[in-house]
C-alpha positions in Angstrom: -29.1 1.2 -23.8 -27.0 -1.6 -25.6 -28.5 -4.6 -24.4 -32.3 -3.0 -25.2 -30.5 -2.9 -28.6 -29.0 -6.3 -28.4 -32.4 -8.0 -27.1 -34.3 -6.2 -30.5 -31.5 -7.4 -32.8 -31.9 -11.7 -32.1 -35.4 -11.4 -32.7 -34.9 -9.8 -35.7 -32.1 -11.9 -37.1 -34.1 -14.5 -36.4 -36.8 -13.8 -38.7 -33.9 -12.6 -41.0 -32.5 -15.9 -41.1 -36.0 -18.1 -41.8 -37.2 -15.7 -44.2 -34.3 -16.1 -45.8 -34.3 -19.7 -45.8 -38.0 -19.7 -48.2 -36.1 -17.0 -50.8 -39.0 -14.3 -52.3 -41.5 -14.1 -49.5 -44.9 -15.8 -50.7 -42.5 -18.2 -52.3 -43.6 -22.0 -51.4 -41.4 -23.5 -54.0 -39.2 -23.3 -56.7 -38.4 -25.8 -60.0 -36.0 -24.4 -61.9 -36.6 -20.8 -61.6 -40.0 -21.2 -61.7 -41.6 -20.0 -58.4 -44.7 -21.3 -57.0 -46.3 -19.2 -54.3 -48.1 -19.1 -51.5 -51.1 -18.6 -53.1 -51.5 -21.0 -55.4 -51.3 -23.1 -53.0 -53.8 -21.9 -51.1 -55.9 -22.1 -54.3 -55.1 -25.7 -54.9 -56.2 -26.2 -51.1 -59.3 -24.0 -51.8 -60.4 -26.2 -54.4 -59.3 -29.3 -53.7 -61.5 -28.9 -50.3 -64.4 -28.4 -52.6 -63.7 -31.0 -55.0 -62.7 -33.7 -51.8 -66.1 -32.6 -49.9 -63.5 -32.0 -46.9 -60.3 -30.2 -46.1 -58.3 -33.6 -46.9 -55.0 -32.4 -48.5 -52.0 -31.3 -46.7 -50.3 -28.0 -47.9 -46.8 -30.1 -48.3 -49.4 -32.7 -51.0 -50.5 -29.6 -52.7 -46.7 -28.0 -53.0 -45.4 -31.7 -54.0 -48.3 -32.0 -56.8 -47.3 -28.1 -58.2 -43.3 -29.1 -58.3 -44.0 -32.8 -59.9 -47.3 -31.8 -62.7 -45.4 -29.9 -65.2 -43.1 -32.6 -65.3 -45.5 -35.5 -65.5 -47.5 -33.4 -68.6 -44.2 -32.4 -70.4 -43.1 -36.6 -70.3 -47.0 -37.3 -71.5 -47.0 -35.1 -74.4 -43.9 -36.3 -75.6 -45.0 -39.9 -75.5 -47.6 -38.8 -77.8 -50.5 -39.3 -74.9 -50.9 -35.3 -74.1 -53.5 -33.7 -71.9 -55.3 -30.8 -72.9 -57.0 -28.4 -70.7 -60.3 -29.3 -71.7 -59.9 -33.0 -70.7 -58.7 -31.5 -66.9 -61.5 -29.1 -66.9 -63.6 -32.9 -68.3 -62.3 -34.4 -65.5 -63.3 -32.2 -62.9 -66.9 -32.0 -63.8 -67.6 -34.9 -64.1 -66.3 -35.3 -60.0 -68.2 -32.3 -58.8 -70.8 -33.9 -61.0 -70.7 -37.4 -58.3 -70.5 -34.8 -55.2 -73.7 -33.2 -56.4 -71.8 -29.7 -56.6 -72.0 -27.9 -60.0 -69.0 -27.0 -62.1 -67.0 -23.6 -60.7 -64.2 -21.5 -62.1 -62.0 -24.0 -61.2 -58.3 -22.6 -60.6 -55.7 -23.4 -63.0 -53.6 -25.2 -60.1 -56.5 -27.7 -60.2 -57.5 -27.9 -63.8 -53.2 -28.7 -63.6 -53.3 -31.3 -61.5 -56.7 -32.8 -62.9 -54.2 -32.7 -66.2 -51.9 -34.7 -65.0 -54.6 -37.7 -63.0 -55.5 -38.0 -66.8 -51.8 -38.4 -68.5 -50.7 -40.2 -65.0 -53.6 -43.4 -66.1 -52.7 -43.2 -69.5 -48.7 -43.4 -69.2 -47.1 -46.3 -69.6 -43.8 -48.3 -68.0 -41.3 -46.3 -69.6 -43.3 -43.3 -69.4 -43.9 -43.4 -65.8 -40.0 -44.2 -65.7 -39.2 -41.2 -67.5 -41.5 -39.2 -65.0 -39.5 -40.5 -61.8 -35.8 -39.6 -64.2 -37.7 -36.0 -64.6 -38.4 -35.4 -61.2 -35.4 -36.5 -60.1 -33.3 -34.5 -62.3 -35.3 -30.9 -61.6 -34.4 -28.1 -59.4 -36.4 -28.0 -56.1 -36.1 -25.6 -53.1 -38.9 -25.8 -51.2 -40.1 -23.8 -48.3 -39.5 -25.3 -45.3 -42.4 -24.5 -43.9 -44.3 -26.9 -46.6 -41.2 -29.4 -46.3 -37.8 -31.0 -47.3 -37.7 -31.7 -51.5 -35.4 -34.8 -52.9 -37.2 -37.4 -55.7 -39.5 -39.5 -53.1 -41.1 -35.9 -52.7 -41.8 -33.2 -50.3 -41.1 -34.5 -47.0 -41.8 -32.9 -43.1 -39.9 -30.9 -42.2 -38.5 -31.5 -38.2 -37.4 -28.9 -36.6 -35.5 -30.8 -33.6 -35.7 -28.2 -31.0 -39.4 -28.2 -30.6 -40.9 -31.4 -28.8 -44.0 -33.0 -29.8 -47.1 -33.9 -27.9 -45.3 -37.9 -27.3 -41.4 -36.0 -26.8 -43.3 -33.5 -24.4 -44.6 -36.3 -22.3 -41.1 -38.1 -21.6 -38.6 -35.1 -21.1 -40.4 -34.1 -17.7 
């Protein structure tokens, strides 16, 4: 009886450890205490698939964009180059028209990324350097499912106990 309980506890303990890595369930990342949810990432990816005509963005890229967008927008505003929500929507409407799609109810996440695109095109060298400095100072925790964070962005998590396709052919 005791052995059966021990076997049941091992998977439960592993699940709890992995869940603990991500903080609150459903959290893709936290940035200076602000939560980015799995739902926000999924919403952004869904809209990007429409606007790009295919599923070209990865979840890791979406998380990275959601992490840095507020910083880019703050720096742009501080430099007198603020970007309105409407400017983001206008960019999206233009992009939708180019692919033959009509405007739709864009997610807040996609509008924020469009605002970031407009802001990025306006930033001068000093403002761009300020973005890099502020991004480096962010307190970011990324759910390991999406990767790991450093000031250069979100990088893929490596799981050393999982063999990749190239590893499995040489391991045998």
